Biopython code that builds the backbone (N, CA, C, O; Angstrom):
import numpy as np
from Bio.PDB.StructureBuilder import StructureBuilder

atoms = [
    (1, "UNK", "N", (-22.643, -53.738, -37.601)),
    (1, "UNK", "CA", (-22.895, -55.148, -37.383)),
    (1, "UNK", "C", (-24.239, -55.286, -36.683)),
    (1, "UNK", "O", (-24.540, -54.551, -35.743)),
    (2, "UNK", "N", (-25.023, -56.211, -37.138)),
    (2, "UNK", "CA", (-26.346, -56.391, -36.553)),
    (2, "UNK", "C", (-26.250, -57.199, -35.257)),
    (2, "UNK", "O", (-25.257, -57.882, -35.003)),
    (3, "UNK", "N", (-27.293, -57.105, -34.456)),
    (3, "UNK", "CA", (-27.352, -57.848, -33.197)),
    (3, "UNK", "C", (-27.326, -59.353, -33.458)),
    (3, "UNK", "O", (-26.698, -60.113, -32.721)),
    (4, "UNK", "N", (-28.017, -59.766, -34.514)),
    (4, "UNK", "CA", (-28.069, -61.192, -34.860)),
    (4, "UNK", "C", (-26.670, -61.721, -35.210)),
    (4, "UNK", "O", (-26.274, -62.794, -34.755)),
    (5, "UNK", "N", (-25.938, -60.967, -36.011)),
    (5, "UNK", "CA", (-24.584, -61.384, -36.400)),
    (5, "UNK", "C", (-23.667, -61.431, -35.178)),
    (5, "UNK", "O", (-22.857, -62.347, -35.037)),
    (6, "UNK", "N", (-23.798, -60.440, -34.298)),
    (6, "UNK", "CA", (-22.979, -60.411, -33.086)),
    (6, "UNK", "C", (-23.258, -61.630, -32.214)),
    (6, "UNK", "O", (-22.333, -62.242, -31.682)),
    (7, "UNK", "N", (-24.531, -61.981, -32.069)),
    (7, "UNK", "CA", (-24.895, -63.163, -31.274)),
    (7, "UNK", "C", (-24.292, -64.435, -31.860)),
    (7, "UNK", "O", (-23.810, -65.296, -31.124)),
    (8, "UNK", "N", (-24.319, -64.549, -33.183)),
    (8, "UNK", "CA", (-23.756, -65.743, -33.835)),
    (8, "UNK", "C", (-22.245, -65.832, -33.603)),
    (8, "UNK", "O", (-21.717, -66.907, -33.319)),
    (9, "UNK", "N", (-21.564, -64.706, -33.726)),
    (9, "UNK", "CA", (-20.117, -64.680, -33.500)),
    (9, "UNK", "C", (-19.801, -65.025, -32.051)),
    (9, "UNK", "O", (-18.883, -65.799, -31.777)),
    (10, "UNK", "N", (-20.564, -64.448, -31.120)),
    (10, "UNK", "CA", (-20.343, -64.730, -29.699)),
    (10, "UNK", "C", (-20.612, -66.193, -29.374)),
    (10, "UNK", "O", (-19.877, -66.799, -28.594)),
    (11, "UNK", "N", (-21.654, -66.766, -29.962)),
    (11, "UNK", "CA", (-21.998, -68.167, -29.714)),
    (11, "UNK", "C", (-20.866, -69.083, -30.175)),
    (11, "UNK", "O", (-20.484, -70.016, -29.469)),
    (12, "UNK", "N", (-20.337, -68.807, -31.362)),
    (12, "UNK", "CA", (-19.234, -69.626, -31.888)),
    (12, "UNK", "C", (-17.970, -69.468, -31.042)),
    (12, "UNK", "O", (-17.296, -70.450, -30.730)),
    (13, "UNK", "N", (-17.660, -68.238, -30.680)),
    (13, "UNK", "CA", (-16.465, -67.980, -29.873)),
    (13, "UNK", "C", (-16.589, -68.603, -28.490)),
    (13, "UNK", "O", (-15.610, -69.124, -27.956)),
    (14, "UNK", "N", (-17.792, -68.554, -27.901)),
    (14, "UNK", "CA", (-18.021, -69.145, -26.583)),
    (14, "UNK", "C", (-17.876, -70.663, -26.655)),
    (14, "UNK", "O", (-17.268, -71.270, -25.774)),
    (15, "UNK", "N", (-18.431, -71.277, -27.700)),
    (15, "UNK", "CA", (-18.323, -72.728, -27.870)),
    (15, "UNK", "C", (-16.869, -73.160, -28.036)),
    (15, "UNK", "O", (-16.489, -74.247, -27.601)),
    (16, "UNK", "N", (-16.068, -72.323, -28.656)),
    (16, "UNK", "CA", (-14.648, -72.637, -28.867)),
    (16, "UNK", "C", (-13.803, -72.313, -27.639)),
    (16, "UNK", "O", (-12.612, -72.624, -27.606)),
    (17, "UNK", "N", (-14.415, -71.689, -26.625)),
    (17, "UNK", "CA", (-13.679, -71.324, -25.415)),
    (17, "UNK", "C", (-12.857, -70.061, -25.566)),
    (17, "UNK", "O", (-11.927, -69.824, -24.795)),
    (18, "UNK", "N", (-13.198, -69.245, -26.562)),
    (18, "UNK", "CA", (-12.434, -68.019, -26.819)),
    (18, "UNK", "C", (-12.932, -66.807, -26.039)),
    (18, "UNK", "O", (-12.305, -65.749, -26.087)),
    (19, "UNK", "N", (-14.047, -66.939, -25.320)),
    (19, "UNK", "CA", (-14.598, -65.809, -24.562)),
    (19, "UNK", "C", (-14.468, -66.107, -23.077)),
    (19, "UNK", "O", (-14.856, -67.178, -22.609)),
    (20, "UNK", "N", (-13.920, -65.150, -22.345)),
    (20, "UNK", "CA", (-13.834, -65.238, -20.893)),
    (20, "UNK", "C", (-14.890, -64.284, -20.334)),
    (20, "UNK", "O", (-14.703, -63.068, -20.360)),
    (21, "UNK", "N", (-15.990, -64.827, -19.831)),
    (21, "UNK", "CA", (-17.112, -64.003, -19.368)),
    (21, "UNK", "C", (-16.808, -63.482, -17.967)),
    (21, "UNK", "O", (-16.945, -64.204, -16.979)),
    (22, "UNK", "N", (-16.397, -62.225, -17.897)),
    (22, "UNK", "CA", (-16.101, -61.557, -16.633)),
    (22, "UNK", "C", (-17.063, -60.391, -16.476)),
    (22, "UNK", "O", (-17.183, -59.551, -17.368)),
    (23, "UNK", "N", (-17.746, -60.342, -15.342)),
    (23, "UNK", "CA", (-18.712, -59.281, -15.091)),
    (23, "UNK", "C", (-18.266, -58.510, -13.856)),
    (23, "UNK", "O", (-17.925, -59.097, -12.829)),
    (24, "UNK", "N", (-18.275, -57.185, -13.971)),
    (24, "UNK", "CA", (-17.941, -56.341, -12.830)),
    (24, "UNK", "C", (-19.149, -55.482, -12.493)),
    (24, "UNK", "O", (-19.817, -54.953, -13.382)),
    (25, "UNK", "N", (-19.420, -55.349, -11.206)),
    (25, "UNK", "CA", (-20.571, -54.580, -10.749)),
    (25, "UNK", "C", (-20.089, -53.469, -9.825)),
    (25, "UNK", "O", (-19.291, -53.704, -8.917)),
    (26, "UNK", "N", (-20.583, -52.260, -10.065)),
    (26, "UNK", "CA", (-20.258, -51.127, -9.204)),
    (26, "UNK", "C", (-21.280, -51.108, -8.065)),
    (26, "UNK", "O", (-22.481, -50.991, -8.310)),
    (27, "UNK", "N", (-20.810, -51.221, -6.838)),
    (27, "UNK", "CA", (-21.719, -51.255, -5.696)),
    (27, "UNK", "C", (-21.573, -50.000, -4.843)),
    (27, "UNK", "O", (-21.598, -50.072, -3.614)),
    (28, "UNK", "N", (-21.420, -48.856, -5.494)),
    (28, "UNK", "CA", (-21.274, -47.590, -4.789)),
    (28, "UNK", "C", (-22.544, -47.278, -4.007)),
    (28, "UNK", "O", (-23.650, -47.447, -4.520)),
    (29, "UNK", "N", (-22.386, -46.828, -2.782)),
    (29, "UNK", "CA", (-23.524, -46.498, -1.925)),
    (29, "UNK", "C", (-23.361, -45.064, -1.427)),
    (29, "UNK", "O", (-22.276, -44.665, -1.004)),
    (30, "UNK", "N", (-24.433, -44.304, -1.480)),
    (30, "UNK", "CA", (-24.427, -42.946, -0.947)),
    (30, "UNK", "C", (-25.381, -42.934, 0.238)),
    (30, "UNK", "O", (-26.539, -43.337, 0.124)),
    (31, "UNK", "N", (-24.884, -42.468, 1.372)),
    (31, "UNK", "CA", (-25.713, -42.452, 2.578)),
    (31, "UNK", "C", (-25.913, -41.011, 3.039)),
    (31, "UNK", "O", (-25.015, -40.177, 2.921)),
    (32, "UNK", "N", (-27.097, -40.734, 3.561)),
    (32, "UNK", "CA", (-27.391, -39.417, 4.124)),
    (32, "UNK", "C", (-27.719, -39.588, 5.604)),
    (32, "UNK", "O", (-28.277, -40.608, 6.011)),
    (33, "UNK", "N", (-27.377, -38.606, 6.384)),
    (33, "UNK", "CA", (-27.705, -38.626, 7.801)),
    (33, "UNK", "C", (-29.221, -38.622, 7.975)),
    (33, "UNK", "O", (-29.932, -38.057, 7.145)),
    (34, "UNK", "N", (-29.715, -39.232, 9.019)),
    (34, "UNK", "CA", (-31.162, -39.341, 9.228)),
    (34, "UNK", "C", (-31.859, -37.984, 9.336)),
    (34, "UNK", "O", (-33.058, -37.884, 9.076)),
    (35, "UNK", "N", (-31.126, -36.951, 9.712)),
    (35, "UNK", "CA", (-31.730, -35.629, 9.829)),
    (35, "UNK", "C", (-31.493, -34.764, 8.593)),
    (35, "UNK", "O", (-31.787, -33.569, 8.611)),
    (36, "UNK", "N", (-30.967, -35.353, 7.524)),
    (36, "UNK", "CA", (-30.649, -34.590, 6.331)),
    (36, "UNK", "C", (-31.899, -34.085, 5.614)),
    (36, "UNK", "O", (-31.863, -33.033, 4.976)),
    (37, "UNK", "N", (-32.987, -34.815, 5.711)),
    (37, "UNK", "CA", (-34.223, -34.413, 5.039)),
    (37, "UNK", "C", (-35.173, -33.796, 6.064)),
    (37, "UNK", "O", (-35.514, -34.428, 7.064)),
    (38, "UNK", "N", (-35.595, -32.562, 5.808)),
    (38, "UNK", "CA", (-36.572, -31.912, 6.688)),
    (38, "UNK", "C", (-37.950, -32.430, 6.293)),
    (38, "UNK", "O", (-38.466, -32.091, 5.228)),
    (39, "UNK", "N", (-38.542, -33.255, 7.159)),
    (39, "UNK", "CA", (-39.810, -33.901, 6.815)),
    (39, "UNK", "C", (-41.020, -33.069, 7.203)),
    (39, "UNK", "O", (-42.122, -33.318, 6.714)),
    (40, "UNK", "N", (-40.833, -32.090, 8.069)),
    (40, "UNK", "CA", (-41.965, -31.268, 8.488)),
    (40, "UNK", "C", (-42.856, -31.960, 9.509)),
    (40, "UNK", "O", (-43.984, -31.524, 9.740)),
    (41, "UNK", "N", (-42.368, -33.026, 10.121)),
    (41, "UNK", "CA", (-43.153, -33.714, 11.142)),
    (41, "UNK", "C", (-43.252, -32.863, 12.396)),
    (41, "UNK", "O", (-42.436, -31.969, 12.619)),
    (42, "UNK", "N", (-44.244, -33.144, 13.198)),
    (42, "UNK", "CA", (-44.465, -32.400, 14.434)),
    (42, "UNK", "C", (-43.205, -32.441, 15.302)),
    (42, "UNK", "O", (-42.684, -33.510, 15.620)),
    (43, "UNK", "N", (-42.741, -31.276, 15.667)),
    (43, "UNK", "CA", (-41.553, -31.172, 16.506)),
    (43, "UNK", "C", (-40.260, -31.175, 15.713)),
    (43, "UNK", "O", (-39.188, -30.946, 16.273)),
    (44, "UNK", "N", (-40.349, -31.434, 14.409)),
    (44, "UNK", "CA", (-39.152, -31.476, 13.576)),
    (44, "UNK", "C", (-38.917, -30.145, 12.889)),
    (44, "UNK", "O", (-39.774, -29.261, 12.919)),
    (45, "UNK", "N", (-37.789, -30.008, 12.289)),
    (45, "UNK", "CA", (-37.442, -28.782, 11.583)),
    (45, "UNK", "C", (-38.129, -28.749, 10.223)),
    (45, "UNK", "O", (-38.116, -29.742, 9.496)),
    (46, "UNK", "N", (-38.726, -27.614, 9.878)),
    (46, "UNK", "CA", (-39.379, -27.488, 8.579)),
    (46, "UNK", "C", (-38.659, -26.501, 7.685)),
    (46, "UNK", "O", (-38.904, -26.472, 6.479)),
    (47, "UNK", "N", (-37.778, -25.692, 8.246)),
    (47, "UNK", "CA", (-37.055, -24.696, 7.457)),
    (47, "UNK", "C", (-35.629, -25.125, 7.206)),
    (47, "UNK", "O", (-35.165, -26.140, 7.726)),
    (48, "UNK", "N", (-34.941, -24.339, 6.403)),
    (48, "UNK", "CA", (-33.543, -24.648, 6.134)),
    (48, "UNK", "C", (-32.688, -24.186, 7.302)),
    (48, "UNK", "O", (-32.927, -23.128, 7.884)),
    (49, "UNK", "N", (-31.719, -24.968, 7.626)),
    (49, "UNK", "CA", (-30.786, -24.611, 8.698)),
    (49, "UNK", "C", (-29.371, -24.787, 8.179)),
    (49, "UNK", "O", (-29.132, -25.536, 7.232)),
    (50, "UNK", "N", (-28.444, -24.096, 8.804)),
    (50, "UNK", "CA", (-27.040, -24.259, 8.457)),
    (50, "UNK", "C", (-26.474, -25.383, 9.309)),
    (50, "UNK", "O", (-26.427, -25.289, 10.535)),
    (51, "UNK", "N", (-26.046, -26.445, 8.640)),
    (51, "UNK", "CA", (-25.486, -27.580, 9.364)),
    (51, "UNK", "C", (-24.148, -27.939, 8.749)),
    (51, "UNK", "O", (-23.947, -27.809, 7.541)),
    (52, "UNK", "N", (-23.244, -28.387, 9.587)),
    (52, "UNK", "CA", (-21.962, -28.873, 9.102)),
    (52, "UNK", "C", (-22.131, -30.325, 8.699)),
    (52, "UNK", "O", (-22.643, -31.130, 9.476)),
    (53, "UNK", "N", (-21.706, -30.666, 7.494)),
    (53, "UNK", "CA", (-21.812, -32.039, 7.021)),
    (53, "UNK", "C", (-20.492, -32.735, 7.327)),
    (53, "UNK", "O", (-19.428, -32.293, 6.894)),
    (54, "UNK", "N", (-20.576, -33.822, 8.075)),
    (54, "UNK", "CA", (-19.400, -34.586, 8.454)),
    (54, "UNK", "C", (-19.494, -35.954, 7.808)),
    (54, "UNK", "O", (-20.453, -36.681, 8.067)),
    (55, "UNK", "N", (-18.531, -36.333, 6.975)),
    (55, "UNK", "CA", (-18.596, -37.659, 6.352)),
    (55, "UNK", "C", (-18.434, -38.761, 7.377)),
    (55, "UNK", "O", (-17.668, -38.624, 8.331)),
    (56, "UNK", "N", (-19.153, -39.851, 7.182)),
    (56, "UNK", "CA", (-19.020, -40.983, 8.094)),
    (56, "UNK", "C", (-17.728, -41.737, 7.774)),
    (56, "UNK", "O", (-17.167, -41.587, 6.688)),
    (57, "UNK", "N", (-17.270, -42.533, 8.707)),
    (57, "UNK", "CA", (-16.045, -43.296, 8.502)),
    (57, "UNK", "C", (-16.281, -44.345, 7.437)),
    (57, "UNK", "O", (-17.263, -45.085, 7.491)),
    (58, "UNK", "N", (-15.394, -44.411, 6.481)),
    (58, "UNK", "CA", (-15.486, -45.392, 5.408)),
    (58, "UNK", "C", (-14.978, -46.733, 5.937)),
    (58, "UNK", "O", (-13.902, -46.799, 6.531)),
    (59, "UNK", "N", (-15.741, -47.788, 5.724)),
    (59, "UNK", "CA", (-15.386, -49.101, 6.254)),
    (59, "UNK", "C", (-14.071, -49.621, 5.663)),
    (59, "UNK", "O", (-13.376, -50.402, 6.312)),
    (60, "UNK", "N", (-13.720, -49.202, 4.440)),
    (60, "UNK", "CA", (-12.485, -49.663, 3.817)),
    (60, "UNK", "C", (-11.261, -49.002, 4.440)),
    (60, "UNK", "O", (-10.174, -49.581, 4.434)),
    (61, "UNK", "N", (-11.425, -47.798, 4.975)),
    (61, "UNK", "CA", (-10.314, -47.073, 5.569)),
    (61, "UNK", "C", (-10.103, -47.452, 7.018)),
    (61, "UNK", "O", (-9.044, -47.172, 7.580)),
    (62, "UNK", "N", (-11.089, -48.084, 7.638)),
    (62, "UNK", "CA", (-11.006, -48.419, 9.069)),
    (62, "UNK", "C", (-10.080, -49.582, 9.324)),
    (62, "UNK", "O", (-9.900, -49.988, 10.472)),
]
sb = StructureBuilder()
sb.init_structure("model")
sb.init_model(0)
sb.init_chain("A")
sb.init_seg("    ")
for serial, (resi, resn, name, xyz) in enumerate(atoms, 1):
    if name == "N":
        sb.init_residue(resn, " ", resi, " ")
    sb.init_atom(name, np.array(xyz, "f"), 0.0, 1.0, " ", f" {name:<3s}", serial, name[0])
structure = sb.get_structure()
């Protein structure tokens, strides 16, 4: 089916009230600790180190 034909079908169905336009958005966020990236700044760590990664508290679980 071509894009043009699909648009025509959708337009007719929307005009007839046969389409329920529902949009869902995934708002997943990934956060890193401020010291996770070794920037090499003066006084900062420039090499790899062994660190324990502790997940932060999830706001939905609190």
